[in-house]
C-alpha positions in Angstrom: 0.0 0.0 0.0 1.3 3.4 -1.0 -0.5 5.8 1.3 -1.5 9.1 -0.4 -4.9 10.2 0.8 -6.0 10.4 4.5 -9.6 11.4 5.3 -10.6 12.4 8.9 -14.2 11.9 10.0 -14.9 14.3 12.9 -11.9 16.5 12.0 -13.0 19.3 14.3 -12.5 17.2 17.4 -9.8 18.0 20.0 -7.8 14.8 19.3 -8.6 14.4 15.6 -7.8 17.9 14.4 -4.2 18.0 15.5 -3.7 14.5 14.1 -4.9 15.8 10.7 -2.4 18.7 10.9 0.5 16.2 11.5 -0.5 14.0 8.6 -0.8 17.1 6.4 2.6 18.3 7.4 4.1 14.9 6.6 3.0 15.4 3.0 -0.2 13.4 2.8 -3.2 14.7 0.9 -5.6 15.3 3.8 -9.3 16.0 3.9 -12.0 15.9 6.6 -15.5 16.5 7.7 -17.4 17.4 10.8 -21.0 18.0 11.9 -20.1 21.6 12.9 -17.7 24.3 11.9 -15.5 25.5 14.7 -12.1 27.1 15.3 -10.4 23.8 14.7 -11.9 23.2 11.3 -11.0 26.8 10.4 -7.4 26.1 11.4 -7.3 23.0 9.2 -8.6 25.0 6.2 -6.0 27.7 6.8 -3.3 25.0 6.8 -4.5 23.7 3.5 -6.6 20.7 4.5 -9.9 20.2 2.6 -12.7 20.4 5.1 -16.4 19.7 4.5 -18.6 21.1 7.3 -21.2 21.0 8.5 -22.3 17.4 7.7 -21.1 13.9 6.8 -21.7 12.8 3.2 -20.4 10.0 1.0 -19.1 12.5 -1.5 -16.8 14.0 1.1 -14.3 11.2 0.5 -11.8 12.1 -2.3 -13.0 10.4 -5.5 -9.5 9.1 -6.2 -9.2 7.4 -2.8 -9.2 3.6 -2.9 -8.0 0.5 -1.1 -4.4 0.9 -2.4 -3.8 4.6 -1.6 -6.1 5.8 1.2 -6.7 5.7 4.9 -9.9 6.9 6.7 -9.6 7.9 10.3 -12.7 8.2 12.5 -13.3 9.8 15.9 -15.1 8.2 18.8 -18.3 10.0 17.9 -18.6 8.2 14.5 -21.0 5.2 14.3 -21.3 2.5 11.8 -24.1 4.4 10.2 -21.8 7.3 9.3 -22.1 7.6 5.5 -18.4 8.4 5.0 -17.4 5.3 7.0 -19.9 3.2 4.9 -18.5 4.6 1.7 -14.9 3.9 2.7 -15.7 0.3 3.6 -17.6 -0.3 0.4 -14.5 0.9 -1.5 -12.3 -1.4 0.6 -10.4 1.5 2.2 -8.8 0.8 5.5 -10.6 2.5 8.4 -8.9 3.1 11.7 -9.7 4.8 15.0 -8.0 8.0 15.8 -5.6 6.4 18.3 -4.6 3.7 15.7 -3.8 6.5 13.2 -1.7 8.2 15.8 0.3 5.0 16.3 0.8 4.8 12.5 2.2 8.3 12.1 4.4 8.1 15.2 6.4 5.3 13.5 7.8 7.9 11.2 9.7 9.5 14.1 13.0 8.1 15.4 12.1 8.8 19.1 8.6 8.8 20.6 7.4 9.8 24.0 3.8 8.6 24.7 2.0 9.8 27.8 -0.9 7.8 29.2 -2.9 7.8 32.4 -6.3 8.4 33.9 -5.4 12.0 34.8 -2.8 14.6 33.9 -2.0 13.4 30.4 -2.5 16.7 28.6 -0.5 18.7 31.3 2.4 16.3 31.3 2.5 16.1 27.5 2.4 19.9 27.2 5.1 20.3 29.7 7.4 17.9 27.9 6.7 19.7 24.6 7.5 23.1 26.2 10.8 21.9 27.7 11.9 20.4 24.4 11.0 23.6 22.6 12.9 25.7 25.1 15.9 23.4 24.5 15.7 24.0 20.8 14.6 20.5 19.9 11.3 21.5 18.0 9.5 18.2 18.7 6.5 16.9 16.8 3.6 16.5 19.1 -0.1 15.9 19.6 -1.9 17.4 22.6 -5.6 16.9 23.4 -5.9 20.5 24.6 -4.9 24.0 23.7 -1.5 25.4 24.8 -1.6 28.9 26.2 -0.7 31.3 23.4 -1.2 30.6 19.7 0.7 27.3 19.4 -1.2 24.6 17.5 -2.3 21.4 19.3 -0.4 19.2 16.8 2.6 19.5 14.5 5.3 17.3 12.9 8.0 19.6 14.2 11.5 18.8 13.1 10.7 15.2 12.6 13.0 13.6 15.1 11.2 13.5 18.5 7.4 13.0 18.7 5.5 13.5 21.9 1.9 12.5 22.3 -0.8 11.7 24.9 -2.4 8.3 24.2 -6.0 7.3 24.9 -7.1 4.6 27.2 -10.9 5.3 26.8 -11.0 3.2 23.6 -8.0 1.0 24.3 -5.9 2.5 21.5 -3.2 3.2 24.1 -2.3 -0.5 23.4 -1.4 0.3 19.8 1.5 2.5 20.6 5.1 1.4 20.6 7.0 4.2 22.4 10.7 4.9 23.0 9.5 6.1 26.4 6.1 5.3 27.8 5.0 7.6 30.6 2.0 6.7 32.9 0.8 9.4 35.2 -1.6 7.2 37.1 -4.1 4.3 36.6 -7.7 4.4 37.8 -10.9 2.8 36.5 -12.2 5.9 34.6 -13.5 5.0 31.2 -13.7 1.3 32.1 -17.4 1.3 31.0 -16.4 2.1 27.5 -13.9 -0.7 27.0 -15.8 -3.7 28.5 -14.7 -3.4 32.1 -11.9 -2.7 34.5 -9.8 -5.7 33.5 -9.9 -4.7 29.8 -8.8 -1.2 30.7 -5.9 -2.4 32.9 -4.9 -4.8 30.2 -4.5 -2.0 27.7 -2.2 -0.2 30.1 -0.2 -3.4 30.6 0.2 -3.8 26.8 1.2 -0.2 26.5 4.0 -0.8 29.0 5.0 -4.0 27.3 5.3 -2.3 24.0 7.4 0.6 25.3 11.2 0.4 25.2 11.4 2.2 28.6 8.7 3.1 31.1 8.3 5.9 33.6 5.4 5.8 36.0 4.2 7.2 39.3 4.0 4.4 41.9 0.6 3.4 43.2 -1.4 0.3 43.9 -2.6 -0.2 40.3 0.7 0.8 38.4 2.8 -1.3 40.8 0.7 -4.4 40.2 0.4 -3.9 36.4 4.0 -3.0 35.7 5.9 -5.2 38.1 7.0 -7.6 35.3 8.7 -4.6 33.5 10.9 -3.7 36.4 14.0 -4.1 34.2 13.1 -1.2 31.9 11.1 0.9 34.4 11.7 4.0 36.4 9.4 4.9 39.3 8.8 8.6 39.7 9.7 9.7 43.2 10.4 13.2 44.6 10.0 16.7 43.2 13.0 19.0 42.5 13.3 21.8 45.1 13.0 24.5 42.4 9.7 23.1 41.2 8.5 22.5 44.8 9.0 26.2 45.5 7.3 27.4 42.3 4.6 29.9 43.4 1.1 29.5 42.1 1.3 25.8 41.3 -0.8 23.3 43.3 0.5 19.9 44.3 -0.6 18.1 41.2 0.9 20.8 39.0 4.3 20.3 40.7 4.0 16.5 40.3 3.2 16.9 36.6 6.1 19.2 36.1 8.5 16.9 37.9 7.4 14.0 35.7 7.9 16.0 32.6 11.4 16.9 33.7 12.2 13.3 34.4 10.9 12.2 31.0 13.0 14.7 29.1 16.1 13.8 31.1 15.6 10.1 30.2 15.4 10.9 26.5 18.1 13.6 26.5 20.6 12.4 29.3 23.3 14.7 27.9 21.3 17.8 28.9 22.0 18.9 32.6 18.8 18.4 34.6 19.2 21.9 36.0 18.7 23.3 32.5 15.7 21.1 32.0 14.1 22.3 35.2 14.9 25.9 34.2 12.9 25.4 31.0 10.0 23.8 32.9 9.7 26.8 35.2 8.9 29.0 32.3 5.8 26.9 31.3 2.7 29.0 31.2 0.2 26.1 31.2 -2.5 24.6 29.1 -5.9 26.3 28.3 -8.7 25.2 30.7 -6.2 24.1 33.3 -6.4 26.5 36.3 -6.8 29.3 33.7 -7.7 32.8 34.9 -10.8 34.0 33.0 -12.0 37.1 34.8 -10.8 39.4 37.6 -12.4 42.5 39.0 -12.5 44.3 42.3 -15.0 41.8 43.7 -14.1 38.3 42.5 -11.9 36.0 40.4 -13.2 33.5 37.9 -10.8 30.6 37.1 -11.5 27.7 34.7 -10.3 24.1 35.2 -10.8 20.9 33.1 -11.3 18.5 36.0 -14.1 16.0 35.4 -13.3 13.0 37.6 -13.4 13.0 41.4 -9.6 12.6 41.7 -9.0 15.6 39.5 -11.6 17.6 41.3 -10.0 16.9 44.6 -6.6 18.0 43.3 -8.1 21.2 41.8 -10.0 22.1 45.0 -6.8 21.5 47.0 -4.9 23.9 44.7 -7.7 26.5 45.0 -7.5 26.3 48.8 -3.7 26.5 48.8 -3.6 29.5 46.4 -6.6 31.4 47.8 -6.8 30.4 51.5 -8.8 33.5 52.6 -11.4 33.4 49.8 -14.8 31.8 49.7 -14.7 29.0 47.1 -17.6 28.9 44.7 -17.7 26.0 42.2 -19.7 25.9 39.0 -19.5 22.3 37.9 -20.6 20.6 34.7 -20.7 16.8 35.1 -19.2 15.1 32.0 -21.0 12.0 30.8 -23.9 10.3 32.6 -21.9 7.1 33.0 -19.1 8.8 34.8 -21.5 10.7 37.1 -23.4 7.5 37.9 -20.2 5.5 38.6 -18.6 8.1 40.9 -21.7 9.7 42.3 -20.7 9.3 45.9 -17.2 10.5 45.2 -18.5 13.6 43.4 -20.8 14.4 46.3 -18.0 14.1 48.8 -15.4 16.2 46.8 -17.8 18.9 45.8 -18.9 19.3 49.4 -15.5 20.8 50.2 -16.5 24.0 48.4 -18.4 26.8 50.1 -21.1 27.1 47.4 -21.8 24.8 44.5 -23.7 25.2 41.3 -24.4 22.2 39.1 -25.1 22.7 35.4 -26.9 20.1 33.2 -24.7 17.1 32.4 -22.6 17.3 29.2 -23.6 14.0 27.6 -20.8 13.7 25.0 -22.9 11.4 22.7 -23.6 9.0 25.6 -27.0 7.9 26.9 -28.5 9.4 30.1 -28.7 7.6 33.5 -30.8 7.7 36.7 -28.6 10.5 38.0 -28.3 14.0 36.9 -27.4 17.5 38.1 -30.5 17.7 40.3 -29.9 14.4 42.1 -26.2 15.4 42.7 -27.2 18.8 44.1 -29.8 17.2 46.3 -27.3 14.7 47.6 -24.8 17.5 48.5 -27.4 19.5 50.4 -28.4 23.1 50.9 -25.2 24.7 49.7 -25.6 23.2 46.2 -28.0 24.3 43.5 -28.8 22.6 40.2 -29.3 25.2 37.4 -31.2 24.7 34.1 -31.6 26.8 31.0 -29.2 28.3 28.5 -25.8 29.6 29.5 -27.1 33.2 29.8 -29.6 32.1 32.4 -27.1 29.9 34.2 -24.5 32.6 34.2 -26.9 35.2 35.4 -28.0 33.0 38.3 -24.4 32.4 39.4 -23.4 36.1 39.0 -26.2 37.2 41.3 -24.8 35.2 44.2 -21.1 36.1 43.8 -19.7 38.1 46.7 -16.7 40.3 47.3 -13.6 38.1 48.0 -14.9 35.1 46.1 -12.9 32.8 43.9 -15.2 31.2 41.4 -14.0 27.9 39.9 -15.7 26.9 36.7 -14.9 23.3 36.3 -15.7 20.7 33.6 -14.6 19.2 30.3 -17.7 20.1 28.2 -19.0 23.3 26.7 -18.8 25.2 30.0 -16.7 28.0 28.7 -19.9 29.4 27.1 -20.7 30.8 30.6 -17.8 33.2 30.9 -19.5 36.0 28.9 -22.3 36.1 31.4 -20.2 36.2 34.7 
């Protein structure tokens, strides 16, 4: 097979769009489609990728694409009824999930760093990329979030080192063969989407087996899953003093930074670790990760991407550490009914640590509903929690009316919650 055409179904997605950019930069004739137009599809068009949006149609596939010269990549949102997927299969064109395509393009790079884990993937990956850029390496990378500033979420870079986060939610983490595999942590999040906890854990184990070297944070699950790979593994322990003293970072941010420093030092052992740390300390972060959105004489509004109880707990700890004298108000959007149902008691306990809580409607993310929702969660938390309905204007107005002087308002979630900021 001589690959020439690559078509992306759902090319406006956070993971699929940067992948399309990388294939495009590597010289393939790329096209894509999406149900909606957004800033990501616009960026693809600007780069020279042919994009059909809104809508999926059979004719969106290049007429010249066939079984001998084409690949079709589809996002998690695409179903077997997708007309472009059907057209590709009828032509005999190979169809792969986004994570499988990522593994394919990564093989073109001599050195690969793959970051997996239940939490912190985007932050650690972004930190590694930042350090390498500061060192003049110009890595290729794929990040499932937006870097602060105008940097793209994906690029082929100089073509020598490739850094990417890898996805456990569809088991494609197991497709990756990394020079260095990095695992931030292993919990049971997303187990419902891969057939159970054991299947999820098996994909992490396969990822570790496929990696030439492994770096991970010790814990009950990683220690058990990776014990057979002790000969090629490094357990992450300790945080460099300069990172520990970094003002404005919470505990989890320091841990992520330390892991990024260690990963780079393993790939580039000739670089003094002090220089790597110095580069890390200039990192300005990732969009939607403890990002200041509004500040006036009365209150602060800060956004965070946490959508799992463990992440929420870390975020709340960071807010309490950084703003010990302020009332903590949380506006939380649950992400997926299955996650809310599975961790309902944990969400209740963690959110209760705030002084005032507003719960918005669940962001379903193409999943079915469940017996729990924003109202049942607010009722379980008690009188300091309120479930809000309506559009973002109504929700934002209701929150704003209750904000007081000296509040820090944490807007937390992984869905379309940023729509609220214009109303706060």
